N, C-alpha and C positions, 0 to 999 in steps of 0.2 A: 292268744292272738293268732289268727289264721295266717299262714304264709303261703304264697304261691310257689308251686314247684313246676318248672317249665322244662321243656326239651327243645333245644335249638340245634339242628343238624344241617350240615352242608355236604356237598359232594366231597368224597375223600380227596385229600391232596395227593398229588402224584408221588408215588413211592411211600406213602404214609401207612399203607397196609391197614391194620385194624386200629391204628392209633389216632384216627381222625377225631375231631371234636365230637364228643358223645353227649354233650348238653348237660342240663341240670337234672339230676336224678332224685328219686324219692329220698327223703331224709332217713329212710330205713338204713341207708348205706353210711350214715353218719353216726359214729359210736358216741352219742352224747345223750345225757339225760335232760329232761325239761328244766331241771334246776342246775344245769351244768355251769361250772365256773369258767372264767376266762382261761385258766390254765388248762382245763379239759379241752376247751375249744382250740387253743393254740397248739396243743400237743397232737392234734389229729393230723396225721400225714397219710396221704393216699399213695398207693403204688399201682402203676399201670404197666402191663406187659403189652407188647405189640408184635405183630407178625413181621418177619423180615424175609420170608420166603416160604416155599412149600416143599414137602417131602412126601414120600409114599404114605407116611403116617399122618399127614395133615400139616398145618402151618407150623413152622419152626418159631420158637419164641426167643426174642432178644432178652438180654438181661433186664431185670426189673428196674424201672425208672422211678425214683422218688419224686413226688410232687406235693407241694403244700396245699392242703385243703383250705378253701376259702368259702366263707358264707357272706352274702351281701345282706346287711341289716338296713333295710330301707331301700325300696326300689323306685325312687323318684328320678329326677333328671340326672343326678350324678350316678346313681346306681345303674341305670340303664346305659348311660354313656360308658361307665366302667366296663360293663359286660361286652359292649361292642368293641371297645379298645382292646380288651384282652383277647377277644375272639379273632381280631385281626393280626395277632402276633404269632409267628411260628415258634415252636419250641419253647413255649412259656413254661416256667417252673411252677405254675399255679394250676390248680384244678378247682373250678367253681362247682360246688356241689349242692348249695342251698341258697334260697332267698327268703328273707323275712320282710313282710310288708303288711300294712293294714288293709290293703285292698284285696280283692279276690283274684283267683287264678286266671279267670277269663279276662279280667281287666288288665292284669299285668302282662299276659301274653300278647294282647292286642297292642298295648302301648309300647312294648318292646319291638314288635314287628313293624308298626306304623308310627313314624315320628315326624311331626310337623317341621322340625328343624333339620334332622339328619336324613329324612327320607325312609324308604322301605328297607328293612334289614334283610340282607341277602342270606337268609337262613330259614329253615323250616321250623317255626316256633309253634309249639302246641302244649297245652296243659297236661299234667300227668298225675293229678291228685292233690290232696291237701295234707298239710302237716304243720308243725309249729316248732320254732326254735327261737330263743332269745339270748342275747349276751348283754349283761349289764355293763354300762360304762362306769367310770369313776373319775374323781378329780385328779389334778396334778399329773396329767398324762404327758409324757415326753413328746415334744413336737419336732418334726423333721420336714425340711424342704429340700427336695432333690436339687442338687447343684450348689447347695449352700452349706448344709450340715449333715446330710444323710450319710456321709462317710463316717460319721461318729455313731451310727446306730449300734445300740447295745442289744445283742440277742437275748439277754436275760430279761428284757422288758416285755411283759406279756401283752400290754396294750399301748399303742402309740398313736399319735395324730399326724396327719399330713397337712395340717393347717388349713386355711381357706384358699379359695381360688385367687382372691386378691392378694393375699400374702405370698402365694406362689408366684404371682406376677411381679410383685414389688421387691421381694427379698433378693433375687438374683442381681438385678441391676443396682440396687442399693448397696449390695456387697461390693460391687465394682467401684461405685462412687466413693465409698468409705475407704477402700484399700488404696485407691489412686489419689484421692483429693482430701480425704478426711472430713466427715460430716460433723458439723457443730450442732445443727438443729434443722428441723424442717417440718413441713405439713404436706399432706396428700389429700387429693380429692379423687375418688373413683366415680366416673360416670358409668353406672352399672345397669345392665338390662334388668327388667323386672324379673322376679322369681316367683315360685309357687307359694311362697309365704305371704305374698301380697293379695289384695282383694281385686276381683274383676270389676265389681261395683262397690260403692261405699258400704262398708259393713264393719262389725265390731273387730277390733284388733288391739292387742296390748300396746302397740305403738300407734298413737293417734294419727300420725302421718301415713303409715302403711295401711291404715283403715280406709284410706281414700282410693278411688278407682285407679288401678295401676296403668291402664291403657289411655287414661285421659290427663295424666298429671306428671310433672317432674316432682319426685318425692324425696326431699332431704331426709336422711336417716343416719343412724350411727353405723360405724364399722370399727371393728377391733383390729383390722388388718395392719395398720401402721404400728400400733403398740405391739402386735404379735410378732413383728419383725425381731423384736428384742428377745423373743424366745429362741430364735435360731441364730441371732447375732447379738449376744449379750452386751457387747460394748456399746450398743446403740440404745440401751435402756434409758427411757426418759427423754430421748432426743427427737422422737417422731410422733405425730398425731395426725388425725384426719377424719373426714366424713365421707358419706356416700350420697350420690344423687341417683336415685332409681328413675330410669327413663323408659318410655313406651317402645322398647325393642325387645325381641324375644331372646336374643343371644348376642354375645361379644360385648366386652366392656373396655374401658380405657382409663388408665391411671395418669393423673397429672401431679407430679411431684415437684416441689420447690424446696431446695435445701441451701443452707449456708455452709460453705466449705472453708477449710483452713488453708488450702493451697490455691493460690491464684491460677486461673485457667481460662481457656477459651472454648467456645462451643465445639470447634473442630477437634480439640484435644479430648473433650468429653466423649464425643462420638467415636473417636479412634480407640479410646479405652474400651468402649462397648464392643467394637469390632474385634479387637484383640481377644477379648474374653469369649466372644461368640464363636471364634475359630479355634479356641483351645479348651480351657477348663469348663466353659459353659456351652459347649457345642451340643445342640439338640435341646437346650433349655432357653437360650437367649438368641434373638436374631435382631439385625438392624435393617430397616427398610428405608430406601431412598426414593421410592415411588409414592406420589401423592394419592393414597388410598383412603377408603372409608370403612366403616365397621364391618359391613357384609363381606368385604374382601378377606377378613381374618377368620371367617367361619371355618371350623375344623382345622385350625392351625394346631400342630402338634406341640409347639414350643410353649413355654410358660409365659414369656413376654416378648413382644416385638417393639423395639425402639423406633419411633417415628423420627428419623434423623433430621428432617427438615424443620421440625418443631423444637429441637433442642435450643435453648437460649442461655446466655450468661449475662447477668447484669452486674456492672461494677466489678468484674473479675472474680467475685466470690459468691454470687448468688446464682445457682444453677436450676434451670427448669427442664424437666424431662417428661416426655409423653410416651407412654407404652401401651400397646394394644394387647388384649388377651381374650381367647375364647374361654369364658368362665365355666363352660361345661366340658367341652371336648379336651382342651389343653390341660385343664385341671385333672380330668379323669385319666389322661395319659400319665400324669405324675403319680396318681394313686396306684396305677398298675406298676409303674417303676418302683415305687416304694415297697409294694408287695413282693416284687421280684427280689429286691434287696433282702427282705426278710427271709424269703425262701432260700436264697443263695448263702445266707449266713446262719442257716438253721443248724443247731447243734444236735 
């Protein structure tokens, strides 16, 4: 499988010396065989030295800095968003060194540089040749959601999952609801922007509804997001379920959750619980919005979920309805970078 190798460079950061972002290099720098195992991949750690000044003999070198080598397997919407999110962070413990994708180098370079949703990438992106790398997945992969259970990450696990974008939106505020009010059962509907898996015009697809033209229809389809919450909050196993409605928008989605709770409450109390968590343990993950906004206003939101406070409802003091917005590409990609940072910082 051919994989694109790209270089994306920007002007050096002030004071960064030679340590500025050097882009994606040839996989010749990646000490892996074509039949490399996941252990081989995860054990690859890069070392970068950087200039901190000059002397008569040339640049002085600072102590070597260890960085976790990262390869992106699949350079679609999330892969490209991930790279942009990583590129925008100073002092990241990650070093992206390879990309594996079914498309060609020219196509990958162009799609990274020019994005219909995110705009033009402020970096000099250019192809640097071809190579191949693949890492096989496997079943029973441990799942982590940042802000929910990522603090339980086990460094001995060679392959982990960051769950889906919808699970990353749902799990943080479900955690708050369950802790504060006790969830008995509930259902969720995500009104979700169409994705690359759908068809532009009617065409064959294993899901007959997704076979229909994405830009012309509201497409009901399955989602495992609600059930997947139980992977990160085991006490909710069997209590949540849901569906997705794919709609003709390119990005940003919204979750509509209805749950029965064991503790009687009011809408104001529910919103206050969200505000308390958003300013403490879920800071940077959860936000509460009091302004009447629409989907486009949440594009490139860094958080996993934004509660639309004016739409929170309580019926009969024990049935709670919550609406939460999320950028299903950018916000999710931020969490992928966060989880990769956690892996790097816990490296043995």
